[in-house]
KOLSEDO-403076 format. One record per residue (C-alpha): residue number from 1; x, y negated, z. Coordinates in nm, 3 decimals, padded with zeros to 5 digits, always signed. Last residue first. Layout:
// residues N
> n:c1:c2:c3
> NUM:X:Y:Z
...
***
This chain:
// residues 376
> n:c1:c2:c3
> 376:-02.065:-00.324:+01.515
> 375:-02.217:+00.022:+01.465
> 374:-02.128:+00.237:+01.164
> 373:-02.325:+00.539:+01.038
> 372:-02.603:+00.315:+00.903
> 371:-02.347:+00.169:+00.660
> 370:-02.361:+00.497:+00.471
> 369:-02.172:+00.826:+00.440
> 368:-02.338:+01.117:+00.259
> 367:-02.142:+01.053:-00.062
> 366:-01.819:+01.112:+00.132
> 365:-01.917:+01.475:+00.172
> 364:-02.033:+01.709:+00.447
> 363:-02.125:+01.451:+00.711
> 362:-02.229:+01.580:+01.054
> 361:-02.035:+01.309:+01.236
> 360:-01.802:+01.556:+01.409
> 359:-01.727:+01.728:+01.079
> 358:-01.658:+01.397:+00.905
> 357:-01.423:+01.291:+01.183
> 356:-01.239:+01.623:+01.165
> 355:-01.186:+01.584:+00.790
> 354:-01.064:+01.228:+00.828
> 353:-00.828:+01.320:+01.113
> 352:-00.686:+01.615:+00.919
> 351:-00.622:+01.405:+00.607
> 350:-00.471:+01.116:+00.803
> 349:-00.234:+01.346:+00.991
> 348:-00.137:+01.551:+00.685
> 347:-00.063:+01.239:+00.481
> 346:+00.155:+01.098:+00.761
> 345:+00.334:+01.434:+00.790
> 344:+00.408:+01.434:+00.417
> 343:+00.555:+01.085:+00.445
> 342:+00.777:+01.204:+00.731
> 341:+00.887:+01.520:+00.548
> 340:+00.982:+01.312:+00.243
> 339:+01.200:+01.080:+00.450
> 338:+01.197:+01.143:+00.824
> 337:+01.134:+00.841:+01.043
> 336:+01.163:+00.570:+00.779
> 335:+00.936:+00.756:+00.538
> 334:+00.689:+00.836:+00.816
> 333:+00.669:+00.473:+00.926
> 332:+00.629:+00.386:+00.559
> 331:+00.334:+00.627:+00.543
> 330:+00.119:+00.438:+00.793
> 329:+00.262:+00.100:+00.692
> 328:+00.102:+00.125:+00.350
> 327:-00.235:+00.300:+00.334
> 326:-00.486:+00.249:+00.056
> 325:-00.858:+00.313:+00.091
> 324:-01.108:+00.478:-00.139
> 323:-01.455:+00.419:-00.280
> 322:-01.517:+00.136:-00.032
> 321:-01.873:+00.043:+00.068
> 320:-01.922:+00.032:+00.444
> 319:-01.923:+00.411:+00.488
> 318:-01.594:+00.437:+00.301
> 317:-01.430:+00.177:+00.524
> 316:-01.561:+00.343:+00.840
> 315:-01.443:+00.688:+00.727
> 314:-01.092:+00.561:+00.656
> 313:-01.073:+00.400:+00.999
> 312:-01.192:+00.732:+01.148
> 311:-00.894:+00.895:+00.981
> 310:-00.670:+00.671:+01.185
> 309:-00.409:+00.398:+01.130
> 308:-00.569:+00.174:+00.867
> 307:-00.486:-00.190:+00.940
> 306:-00.507:-00.331:+00.589
> 305:-00.617:-00.168:+00.265
> 304:-00.944:-00.145:+00.075
> 303:-01.022:+00.000:-00.267
> 302:-01.351:-00.078:-00.440
> 301:-01.461:+00.065:-00.773
> 300:-01.659:-00.162:-01.002
> 299:-02.022:-00.236:-01.092
> 298:-02.152:-00.077:-00.772
> 297:-02.330:-00.387:-00.646
> 296:-02.045:-00.633:-00.709
> 295:-02.173:-00.886:-00.456
> 294:-02.296:-00.635:-00.197
> 293:-01.958:-00.460:-00.190
> 292:-01.787:-00.799:-00.154
> 291:-02.011:-00.898:+00.140
> 290:-01.953:-00.563:+00.313
> 289:-01.574:-00.545:+00.267
> 288:-01.478:-00.886:+00.408
> 287:-01.483:-00.779:+00.773
> 286:-01.289:-00.457:+00.697
> 285:-01.017:-00.675:+00.543
> 284:-00.952:-00.860:+00.867
> 283:-01.033:-01.225:+00.826
> 282:-00.768:-01.492:+00.756
> 281:-00.581:-01.625:+01.059
> 280:-00.244:-01.584:+00.880
> 279:-00.216:-01.618:+00.504
> 278:+00.056:-01.380:+00.375
> 277:+00.189:-01.083:+00.573
> 276:-00.136:-00.971:+00.735
> 275:-00.117:-00.639:+00.550
> 274:-00.123:-00.811:+00.213
> 273:-00.470:-00.954:+00.279
> 272:-00.635:-00.680:+00.076
> 271:-00.958:-00.585:-00.096
> 270:-00.880:-00.409:-00.424
> 269:-01.160:-00.461:-00.674
> 268:-01.135:-00.206:-00.954
> 267:-01.248:-00.214:-01.319
> 266:-01.148:-00.573:-01.408
> 265:-01.291:-00.715:-01.730
> 264:-01.268:-01.087:-01.654
> 263:-01.637:-01.105:-01.559
> 262:-01.575:-00.839:-01.296
> 261:-01.286:-01.043:-01.156
> 260:-01.506:-01.350:-01.140
> 259:-01.760:-01.152:-00.937
> 258:-01.490:-01.042:-00.693
> 257:-01.374:-01.402:-00.665
> 256:-01.727:-01.505:-00.566
> 255:-01.745:-01.223:-00.309
> 254:-01.431:-01.345:-00.130
> 253:-01.128:-01.164:+00.018
> 252:-00.933:-01.041:-00.285
> 251:-00.569:-00.926:-00.283
> 250:-00.540:-00.663:-00.552
> 249:-00.696:-00.686:-00.899
> 248:-00.749:-00.352:-01.071
> 247:-00.723:-00.238:-01.432
> 246:-00.809:+00.106:-01.568
> 245:-00.641:+00.165:-01.905
> 244:-00.604:-00.060:-02.212
> 243:-00.321:-00.275:-02.080
> 242:-00.160:-00.560:-02.275
> 241:-00.480:-00.728:-02.393
> 240:-00.622:-00.695:-02.040
> 239:-00.315:-00.878:-01.915
> 238:-00.372:-01.175:-02.144
> 237:-00.735:-01.206:-02.034
> 236:-00.626:-01.162:-01.671
> 235:-00.392:-01.460:-01.703
> 234:-00.689:-01.679:-01.793
> 233:-00.799:-01.651:-01.429
> 232:-00.520:-01.885:-01.321
> 231:-00.149:-01.862:-01.236
> 230:+00.045:-02.179:-01.155
> 229:+00.213:-02.032:-00.845
> 228:+00.416:-01.786:-01.060
> 227:+00.620:-01.545:-00.850
> 226:+00.982:-01.468:-00.939
> 225:+01.150:-01.693:-00.682
> 224:+01.287:-01.923:-00.950
> 223:+01.212:-01.687:-01.242
> 222:+01.548:-01.771:-01.400
> 221:+01.723:-01.525:-01.169
> 220:+01.475:-01.260:-01.276
> 219:+01.561:-01.317:-01.642
> 218:+01.934:-01.297:-01.569
> 217:+01.879:-00.972:-01.383
> 216:+01.677:-00.842:-01.676
> 215:+01.951:-00.922:-01.926
> 214:+02.226:-00.770:-01.708
> 213:+02.029:-00.457:-01.635
> 212:+01.875:-00.348:-01.304
> 211:+01.523:-00.471:-01.367
> 210:+01.343:-00.145:-01.291
> 209:+01.575:-00.066:-01.001
> 208:+01.479:-00.368:-00.793
> 207:+01.771:-00.368:-00.543
> 206:+01.835:-00.163:-00.229
> 205:+02.211:-00.199:-00.197
> 204:+02.428:+00.114:-00.195
> 203:+02.327:+00.462:-00.083
> 202:+02.645:+00.548:+00.103
> 201:+02.657:+00.217:+00.292
> 200:+02.289:+00.241:+00.380
> 199:+02.317:+00.600:+00.497
> 198:+02.612:+00.509:+00.719
> 197:+02.420:+00.214:+00.863
> 196:+02.114:+00.431:+00.927
> 195:+02.320:+00.681:+01.124
> 194:+02.499:+00.401:+01.310
> 193:+02.173:+00.253:+01.450
> 192:+02.291:+00.016:+01.725
> 191:+02.567:-00.101:+01.492
> 190:+02.306:-00.226:+01.245
> 189:+02.158:-00.468:+01.497
> 188:+02.501:-00.607:+01.591
> 187:+02.584:-00.648:+01.218
> 186:+02.255:-00.822:+01.129
> 185:+02.290:-01.151:+01.314
> 184:+02.659:-01.223:+01.252
> 183:+02.628:-01.108:+00.892
> 182:+02.578:-00.791:+00.689
> 181:+02.338:-00.862:+00.403
> 180:+02.042:-00.630:+00.350
> 179:+01.908:-00.637:-00.006
> 178:+01.664:-00.793:+00.060
> 177:+01.722:-01.028:+00.352
> 176:+01.709:-01.020:+00.732
> 175:+01.888:-01.264:+00.962
> 174:+01.677:-01.131:+01.250
> 173:+01.514:-01.465:+01.328
> 172:+01.484:-01.526:+00.953
> 171:+01.286:-01.200:+00.913
> 170:+01.067:-01.216:+01.224
> 169:+00.916:-01.541:+01.106
> 168:+00.724:-01.404:+00.809
> 167:+00.588:-01.726:+00.656
> 166:+00.408:-01.588:+00.351
> 165:+00.581:-01.578:+00.014
> 164:+00.436:-01.788:-00.264
> 163:+00.167:-01.714:-00.525
> 162:+00.121:-01.387:-00.332
> 161:-00.244:-01.294:-00.305
> 160:-00.284:-01.197:-00.672
> 159:-00.140:-00.845:-00.700
> 158:-00.230:-00.695:-01.039
> 157:-00.312:-00.324:-01.033
> 156:-00.257:-00.097:-01.333
> 155:-00.386:+00.256:-01.379
> 154:-00.275:+00.557:-01.583
> 153:+00.096:+00.563:-01.508
> 152:+00.228:+00.831:-01.742
> 151:+00.590:+00.731:-01.802
> 150:+00.516:+00.584:-02.146
> 149:+00.246:+00.360:-02.003
> 148:+00.475:+00.236:-01.725
> 147:+00.755:+00.169:-01.974
> 146:+00.524:-00.037:-02.192
> 145:+00.416:-00.232:-01.886
> 144:+00.781:-00.294:-01.798
> 143:+00.853:-00.448:-02.135
> 142:+00.542:-00.664:-02.143
> 141:+00.630:-00.796:-01.798
> 140:+00.972:-00.919:-01.907
> 139:+00.818:-01.080:-02.213
> 138:+00.566:-01.248:-01.985
> 137:+00.828:-01.437:-01.786
> 136:+00.619:-01.649:-01.549
> 135:+00.559:-01.373:-01.300
> 134:+00.240:-01.244:-01.140
> 133:+00.326:-00.921:-00.961
> 132:+00.234:-00.579:-01.100
> 131:+00.141:-00.255:-00.928
> 130:+00.157:+00.072:-01.122
> 129:-00.077:+00.363:-01.064
> 128:-00.018:+00.731:-01.000
> 127:-00.201:+01.061:-01.025
> 126:+00.027:+01.364:-01.075
> 125:+00.373:+01.388:-01.235
> 124:+00.529:+01.278:-00.904
> 123:+00.907:+01.331:-00.896
> 122:+00.933:+01.279:-01.272
> 121:+00.710:+00.973:-01.245
> 120:+00.937:+00.829:-00.975
> 119:+01.242:+00.882:-01.196
> 118:+01.068:+00.708:-01.489
> 117:+00.946:+00.411:-01.291
> 116:+01.299:+00.357:-01.163
> 115:+01.391:+00.368:-00.796
> 114:+01.419:+00.061:-00.573
> 113:+01.060:-00.039:-00.640
> 112:+00.996:-00.410:-00.691
> 111:+00.711:-00.366:-00.938
> 110:+00.559:-00.141:-00.675
> 109:+00.434:+00.213:-00.731
> 108:+00.088:+00.318:-00.614
> 107:+00.080:+00.690:-00.544
> 106:-00.230:+00.907:-00.576
> 105:-00.234:+01.206:-00.340
> 104:-00.209:+01.561:-00.476
> 103:-00.055:+01.682:-00.150
> 102:+00.282:+01.792:-00.286
> 101:+00.280:+01.505:-00.535
> 100:+00.244:+01.250:-00.258
> 99:+00.536:+01.404:-00.069
> 98:+00.754:+01.403:-00.380
> 97:+00.662:+01.044:-00.463
> 96:+00.741:+00.919:-00.113
> 95:+01.085:+01.083:-00.116
> 94:+01.148:+00.941:-00.463
> 93:+01.040:+00.595:-00.345
> 92:+01.329:+00.575:-00.097
> 91:+01.579:+00.848:-00.182
> 90:+01.909:+00.786:+00.003
> 89:+01.844:+00.457:+00.182
> 88:+01.518:+00.561:+00.351
> 87:+01.368:+00.240:+00.491
> 86:+01.559:-00.007:+00.274
> 85:+01.530:+00.246:-00.008
> 84:+01.161:+00.165:-00.004
> 83:+01.214:-00.176:-00.161
> 82:+00.854:-00.273:-00.229
> 81:+00.525:-00.122:-00.116
> 80:+00.253:+00.007:-00.347
> 79:-00.021:+00.174:-00.140
> 78:-00.031:+00.550:-00.092
> 77:-00.390:+00.619:-00.189
> 76:-00.672:+00.748:+00.030
> 75:-00.995:+00.938:-00.020
> 74:-00.840:+01.285:-00.055
> 73:-00.879:+01.536:-00.340
> 72:-00.859:+01.259:-00.601
> 71:-01.022:+01.240:-00.944
> 70:-00.860:+00.939:-01.110
> 69:-01.039:+00.696:-01.342
> 68:-00.951:+00.400:-01.122
> 67:-01.127:+00.573:-00.831
> 66:-01.293:+00.909:-00.789
> 65:-01.342:+01.079:-00.453
> 64:-01.279:+01.412:-00.285
> 63:-01.318:+01.465:+00.089
> 62:-01.560:+01.760:+00.059
> 61:-01.623:+01.938:+00.390
> 60:-01.739:+02.299:+00.422
> 59:-01.842:+02.457:+00.752
> 58:-02.023:+02.136:+00.839
> 57:-02.374:+02.281:+00.871
> 56:-02.561:+02.003:+01.052
> 55:-02.708:+02.057:+01.398
> 54:-02.618:+01.705:+01.511
> 53:-02.601:+01.368:+01.338
> 52:-02.334:+01.112:+01.422
> 51:-02.280:+00.745:+01.498
> 50:-01.947:+00.567:+01.458
> 49:-01.813:+00.256:+01.627
> 48:-01.666:-00.070:+01.502
> 47:-01.441:-00.279:+01.726
> 46:-01.151:-00.039:+01.670
> 45:-01.158:-00.114:+01.295
> 44:-01.154:-00.484:+01.384
> 43:-00.845:-00.425:+01.597
> 42:-00.637:-00.289:+01.309
> 41:-00.669:-00.583:+01.072
> 40:-00.685:-00.813:+01.375
> 39:-00.325:-00.746:+01.475
> 38:-00.178:-00.839:+01.136
> 37:-00.432:-01.120:+01.100
> 36:-00.311:-01.284:+01.421
> 35:+00.055:-01.236:+01.335
> 34:+00.151:-01.578:+01.477
> 33:+00.301:-01.687:+01.142
> 32:+00.297:-01.395:+00.895
> 31:+00.333:-01.025:+00.967
> 30:+00.574:-00.773:+01.111
> 29:+00.607:-00.393:+01.120
> 28:+00.782:-00.310:+00.797
> 27:+01.026:-00.604:+00.802
> 26:+01.044:-00.568:+01.180
> 25:+01.181:-00.216:+01.137
> 24:+01.445:-00.343:+00.897
> 23:+01.568:-00.626:+01.123
> 22:+01.546:-00.407:+01.435
> 21:+01.778:-00.141:+01.294
> 20:+01.584:+00.171:+01.193
> 19:+01.576:+00.522:+01.342
> 18:+01.426:+00.459:+01.685
> 17:+01.162:+00.225:+01.542
> 16:+01.077:+00.484:+01.277
> 15:+01.020:+00.745:+01.548
> 14:+00.790:+00.505:+01.733
> 13:+00.592:+00.437:+01.415
> 12:+00.566:+00.811:+01.344
> 11:+00.411:+00.861:+01.689
> 10:+00.176:+00.570:+01.613
> 9:+00.062:+00.752:+01.300
> 8:-00.062:+01.048:+01.503
> 7:+00.046:+01.382:+01.649
> 6:+00.412:+01.369:+01.549
> 5:+00.568:+01.710:+01.612
> 4:+00.674:+01.768:+01.250
> 3:+00.826:+01.418:+01.249
> 2:+01.076:+01.514:+01.517
> 1:+01.044:+01.449:+01.890
***
């Protein structure tokens, strides 16, 4: 089965598993500790059910939305995910960008992308946002923010749920690292996927392309793990001074933090638990959406990620208060399975499922959705 024959996101997942060595597939597929939150993110969408109205004219369906100042034809964003050349060694983020551009989908680009901001922007001149990690070296961040502005990124999202890396136990068991190092654990895995190994050797190591100069590499080395565990809310004041466009904060789970973000001048609340890869046994994101939506009461946009595998998941999140959702693993499976064509197929699947779900519910636009449509 090729990506064009994939009927759902799980089909793309199985194709990715066949293409990638175990260590790389597990890096996409795994979570922290016992992976309770990883599983629950998806299961809690399944636990909720949808009601519908009948005898409604659904000959025309409007899936458009507006978030972070962007008018989008579809209510989902391709979430920022790091090191995409691990999954598609030749193009990585460029394959994702081209697919997103073809469909007019907004693309969130990671600080740790393995293609440059400028090359990604050339591949996707349409709607895109830049994701930033909290690092100690502010001069380094100022430089990359200026580059993001110049390249046409109109929104900025600060990731705040990663003061330290989560305990992702699959990775040390597999001997995995970024970039991939060939050793006694990884060589046998790589040899089972010779096509991937050849691509990896031809493409070279998947390193952060936006810091790929001697000075920047030295600065990153001095970051001592890069992430700053001493960060506080004052950081947002500094960041707002650096960025005059839409600003989001990614990785919130509590209504009180959402209110603090509003007070700090944030435009978008991005509900996320990092795909279950950070704090295990925390709630599924769909369970935290309602209280946060009530707390901010329409004063900011809401984006939600975590566990979205079906168009009906997207509908449930929108009905419960999100303005848009972000998908990560769903399109990464496609990227790993078939590059640009695989990402495009993931977008097509989610778009078609969302449209069909709206038709079956008797809802002609996202504005017609409400919490009364969701049971459970």
